[in-house]
C-alpha positions in Angstrom: 9.6 27.7 22.4 6.9 29.9 21.2 3.8 29.0 20.4 2.7 30.9 17.3 5.5 30.2 15.2 4.6 29.8 11.9 6.0 25.9 11.0 4.4 26.5 7.7 6.6 29.2 6.6 9.8 27.8 8.4 8.8 24.5 6.1 9.0 26.8 3.3 12.1 27.8 3.7 13.2 24.5 4.3 11.9 23.6 0.9 13.5 26.3 -0.7 16.8 25.4 0.5 16.2 22.1 -0.5 15.5 23.3 -4.0 19.2 24.9 -3.6 20.6 21.9 -3.5 18.5 20.4 -6.3 19.5 22.8 -8.6 23.4 21.8 -7.2 22.7 17.9 -8.0 22.5 17.0 -4.2 19.6 15.1 -2.5 16.7 17.8 -2.2 17.1 17.7 1.6 16.3 21.6 3.2 16.5 22.6 7.1 16.4 25.7 9.1 16.8 26.1 12.2 15.0 29.5 14.2 15.5 30.6 17.3 12.6 30.7 20.5 11.0 33.8 18.6 10.8 31.6 15.6 13.3 33.7 13.5 15.7 31.8 11.3 19.0 31.8 12.8 20.4 29.4 10.0 19.6 27.6 7.0 21.2 25.1 4.7 20.7 22.1 2.2 22.6 18.9 1.7 25.8 19.2 0.0 27.8 16.1 0.4 29.1 16.2 -3.3 29.7 19.6 -3.2 31.8 19.3 -0.2 32.8 15.8 -0.8 31.9 15.9 3.0 30.0 12.6 3.5 28.9 14.7 7.0 27.5 17.5 4.9 23.9 17.0 5.3 21.6 19.9 6.1 21.1 19.6 9.2 24.7 19.1 10.2 25.5 22.4 8.5 22.6 24.3 9.6 23.5 23.4 13.6 27.0 24.5 13.1 25.7 27.8 11.1 23.7 28.2 14.4 26.1 27.2 16.8 28.1 30.1 15.1 25.1 32.6 15.3 25.1 31.9 19.1 28.3 31.3 20.0 27.6 28.2 21.7 27.1 24.4 20.8 24.4 24.0 23.0 21.4 24.8 20.9 18.8 25.3 23.7 14.9 26.2 22.8 15.7 26.1 19.4 13.7 24.4 16.5 15.4 22.5 13.8 12.9 22.4 10.6 13.7 19.7 7.9 12.0 18.4 4.4 12.6 14.8 5.7 13.1 13.1 8.5 16.5 13.1 10.1 19.1 10.5 9.9 20.7 8.5 12.9 24.0 11.0 12.4 21.7 13.9 12.1 19.8 12.9 15.4 22.5 12.2 17.2 24.0 15.9 16.3 20.5 17.4 17.3 20.4 15.5 20.4 24.0 17.0 21.5 23.0 20.5 20.4 20.2 20.2 22.9 17.6 21.0 20.0 14.0 21.6 21.8 11.7 20.7 18.8 12.2 19.1 15.4 9.4 19.4 12.9 10.0 17.6 9.7 7.5 17.2 6.5 8.0 13.5 4.8 9.1 10.4 6.7 12.6 8.3 5.7 11.1 4.4 6.2 14.5 3.3 5.2 16.9 5.5 7.4 14.9 8.0 9.6 15.8 8.1 13.3 13.0 10.2 14.5 9.7 7.5 14.5 10.2 5.9 11.1 13.1 3.5 11.6 14.2 4.3 14.8 13.4 6.8 17.0 16.2 8.6 18.5 14.7 11.5 19.7 12.8 10.5 22.5 14.8 7.3 24.2 15.0 8.0 27.5 18.7 6.4 27.8 19.7 9.4 26.0 20.5 13.0 28.2 18.5 14.8 26.1 15.0 14.4 24.0 13.4 16.2 21.7 10.2 17.2 21.0 9.2 15.8 17.3 6.4 17.2 14.8 6.3 14.9 11.7 3.8 15.6 8.4 3.9 19.3 8.1 4.0 20.1 4.7 4.5 16.4 4.0 3.2 16.1 0.3 5.5 18.7 -1.1 8.4 17.6 0.5 7.6 14.0 -0.6 7.0 15.0 -3.8 10.6 16.7 -4.1 12.3 13.9 -2.9 10.5 11.2 -4.4 10.8 13.3 -7.9 14.7 13.3 -7.3 15.0 9.5 -7.1 12.5 8.4 -9.7 14.6 11.0 -12.1 18.3 9.2 -10.9 16.3 5.9 -11.9 15.1 7.2 -15.1 18.5 8.1 -16.5 19.7 4.9 -15.4 17.2 2.9 -17.5 
């Protein structure tokens, strides 16, 4: 992985995707996937409601798009940047895709699989490990997701 990749720029792009999801009524999670040179090759936001597909998380969608871009299901030497810590399903997909590094903003203590609740990324029993960098633009990412759920709770009250 290129040492000079601007993680803050990539997270800003992931946040822009999360905002698109928010505008569509989806849980605001955004993701981008960059190649070894740091250039974004795919971007996505959560779309389970829109696509009527429980697997349509931002990470899954961005991995699918990147596979098409590279013409390969293995995404060696790539960097996945996500606004919220991935769940078990998304971490499983990232491992199968052989993603080299994961960067996320806000931890997910209730479902995170990259260190908060589970640590799938560095489970030595699996055939691939992913380097994890948490906390990039954590406050901005946390405010977006918490604001969304706070708004939902207020609507119910």
